[in-house]
C-alpha distance (Angstrom), angle and dihedral (degrees) to the residues before:
residue distance angle dihedral
X1 . . .
X2 3.83 . .
X3 3.79 118.3 .
X4 3.80 126.6 -159.0
X5 3.81 90.0 -154.9
X6 3.80 132.8 45.1
X7 3.79 89.6 -150.3
X8 3.82 90.0 55.9
X9 3.77 91.8 47.0
X10 3.85 92.7 50.4
X11 3.81 91.1 50.4
X12 3.79 92.3 48.4
X13 3.81 91.7 47.8
X14 3.80 92.0 52.2
X15 3.79 96.4 46.4
X16 3.80 92.8 45.8
X17 3.81 88.6 63.2
X18 3.79 89.7 70.4
X19 3.83 116.2 100.9
X20 3.77 113.8 -85.2
X21 3.78 93.5 5.8
X22 3.85 117.4 120.0
X23 3.81 126.9 -170.5
X24 3.84 93.5 -94.5
X25 3.80 93.6 50.8
X26 3.81 90.2 44.1
X27 3.82 89.9 52.7
X28 3.81 90.9 50.0
X29 3.82 90.8 50.7
X30 3.83 93.2 47.2
X31 3.81 91.8 50.3
X32 3.78 89.7 48.7
X33 3.80 90.1 52.9
X34 3.80 89.8 51.9
X35 3.80 90.9 54.3
X36 3.82 93.2 51.8
X37 3.82 122.1 86.3
X38 3.80 109.2 -82.2
X39 3.85 91.1 -121.8
X40 3.84 91.1 62.0
X41 3.79 92.8 50.4
X42 3.78 90.5 46.1
X43 3.80 88.6 51.7
X44 3.84 90.1 52.1
X45 3.80 91.1 48.4
X46 3.83 92.0 49.1
X47 3.80 90.7 48.4
X48 3.80 91.8 54.3
X49 3.82 91.7 46.8
X50 3.79 90.3 49.2
X51 3.84 89.7 48.4
X52 3.82 95.3 55.1
X53 3.80 96.3 36.7
X54 3.82 102.5 42.1
X55 3.78 108.0 25.2
X56 3.80 115.8 114.6
X57 3.81 138.4 -164.6
X58 3.78 115.0 -125.8
X59 3.79 108.2 -106.6
X60 3.78 91.1 -138.0
X61 3.79 106.9 42.0
X62 3.85 104.0 9.8
X63 3.75 93.0 -123.2
X64 3.77 117.9 146.1
X65 3.80 110.7 -92.0
X66 3.80 144.5 161.4
X67 3.82 91.6 -132.0
X68 3.79 136.4 36.4
X69 3.77 94.7 -92.4
X70 3.85 118.1 38.0
X71 3.85 123.5 -127.7
X72 3.80 91.5 -105.3
X73 3.81 95.6 54.3
X74 3.80 92.0 47.5
X75 3.84 94.0 47.0
X76 3.83 105.0 107.4
X77 3.80 89.9 -161.5
X78 3.82 90.9 69.0
X79 3.81 120.9 96.5
X80 3.79 104.5 -110.6
X81 3.78 92.8 -168.6
X82 3.82 94.0 69.6
X83 3.79 124.3 65.3
X84 3.80 123.2 -172.6
X85 3.85 112.7 -153.9
X86 3.81 113.1 -144.6
X87 3.80 136.8 170.3
X88 3.81 100.6 -123.7
X89 3.77 146.9 -22.5
X90 3.78 93.2 -75.4
X91 3.81 89.4 66.1
X92 3.80 91.0 50.1
X93 3.81 89.8 53.9
X94 3.81 91.4 46.2
X95 3.81 94.1 52.0
X96 3.81 93.5 42.3
X97 3.79 89.5 54.6
X98 3.83 89.2 63.1
X99 3.83 92.8 60.1
X100 3.82 86.9 -148.1
X101 3.81 99.5 107.5
X102 3.82 124.2 68.7
X103 3.82 102.0 170.7
X104 3.80 130.5 91.8
X105 3.80 131.5 -88.2
X106 3.75 140.7 -130.9
X107 3.78 116.3 -156.5
X108 3.81 113.1 -153.0
X109 3.79 96.7 -168.3
X110 3.81 93.3 -130.6
X111 3.80 142.6 -18.0
X112 3.78 132.1 -83.3
X113 3.80 106.5 -89.9
X114 3.84 117.8 162.3
X115 3.83 90.1 -173.0
X116 3.82 89.7 60.6
X117 3.78 92.5 40.3
X118 3.82 93.2 -110.9
X119 3.78 113.8 141.7
X120 3.82 133.9 170.1
X121 3.80 89.8 -88.5
X122 3.77 90.7 61.7
X123 3.83 92.7 58.6
X124 3.79 133.3 63.2
X125 3.81 94.1 -103.9
X126 3.80 93.8 121.1
X127 3.81 93.0 58.6
X128 3.84 89.7 48.5
X129 3.80 90.2 54.3
X130 3.82 89.7 49.6
X131 3.78 89.8 53.9
X132 3.80 90.5 52.1
X133 3.79 91.8 47.4
X134 3.83 88.5 59.8
X135 3.80 89.1 69.2
X136 3.77 95.6 -132.4
X137 3.81 95.6 107.7
X138 3.82 118.0 82.5
X139 3.80 100.2 175.8
X140 3.82 137.4 25.4
X141 3.79 117.2 -160.4
X142 3.83 116.3 -158.1
X143 3.78 108.3 -144.3
X144 3.78 103.1 167.5
X145 3.80 120.7 132.5
X146 3.78 115.0 -85.8
X147 3.81 95.5 -108.7
X148 3.80 129.4 119.7
X149 3.79 89.4 -98.9
X150 3.78 92.0 47.8
X151 3.79 93.4 48.9
X152 3.80 91.0 46.5
X153 3.81 91.5 52.1
X154 3.81 92.1 46.6
X155 3.79 91.9 51.0
X156 3.80 93.5 46.8
X157 3.80 92.7 51.9
X158 3.82 90.7 44.3
X159 3.83 91.2 55.6
X160 3.82 90.3 48.4
X161 3.80 94.2 53.5
X162 3.79 105.7 30.5
X163 3.77 90.5 95.2
X164 3.80 90.6 66.1
X165 3.80 92.1 64.0
X166 3.74 98.4 -134.9
X167 3.77 125.1 145.1
X168 3.82 114.5 -89.4
X169 3.80 123.5 -168.0
X170 3.76 139.8 166.8
X171 3.81 131.0 -145.9
X172 3.78 112.5 -92.5
X173 3.80 113.8 -98.5
X174 3.75 95.1 -107.4
X175 3.78 81.1 117.6
X176 3.82 109.4 82.4
X177 3.79 118.1 -111.2
X178 3.80 109.1 -91.6
X179 3.84 94.6 18.3
X180 3.79 122.8 128.7
X181 3.80 117.0 -127.8
X182 3.78 93.6 -125.1
X183 3.80 91.5 65.5
X184 3.83 95.8 49.9
X185 3.77 117.6 104.3
X186 3.79 115.5 -109.3
X187 3.82 96.3 -113.4
X188 3.84 94.1 51.1
X189 3.80 92.5 45.0
X190 3.82 92.6 45.4
X191 3.82 90.7 52.4
X192 3.78 92.4 47.0
X193 3.80 89.3 56.5
X194 3.78 95.2 45.4
X195 3.83 92.5 45.4
X196 3.79 96.4 44.0
X197 3.77 117.0 154.6
X198 3.82 133.2 -143.9
X199 3.81 109.2 -81.6
X200 3.83 92.1 -127.7
X201 3.82 88.8 62.9
X202 3.77 90.6 58.3
X203 3.80 91.0 57.8
X204 3.81 89.5 63.7
X205 3.82 93.2 67.5
């Protein structure tokens, strides 16, 4: 792809690094930005700068937040005795959209994947165990995607916390094997939370 401008080329190269964006799509987006009023593009640029410079992770659940403790963790109407373990913020958003879950969350920041070099030490598993040690949590819900990596992560955490004799459950398999939670429809996901099953039962598959 030949560019008449180095500035144009640099912008296309940067945008094409985003997931699912190729060079042609990146070029189309950049040209669209050039056609928009400068103020709108400046606002977009400032929003992205603010995102990367000012965004925080909730100190309690590791969800993305503007402040040290997210709105979910500071909501006194939530059931603090139940913690739903998810991979990332997209799963929190997906479950919240069902309006079927009123407990708290714990965002791992990924799944155990030796092929990708991601081990337990790269996730927030240690802080989850510390929460459980406090004795305030009565149930842990595993809500990772039903992939090999998700099942491996669930089992690893289960073995780490089974000594504390708390209830462990997993979302019902209304979600197809291999599917990510963010792509499940709200009704199916909501039912899978409500109809969750004991985690030990899932090991008998």
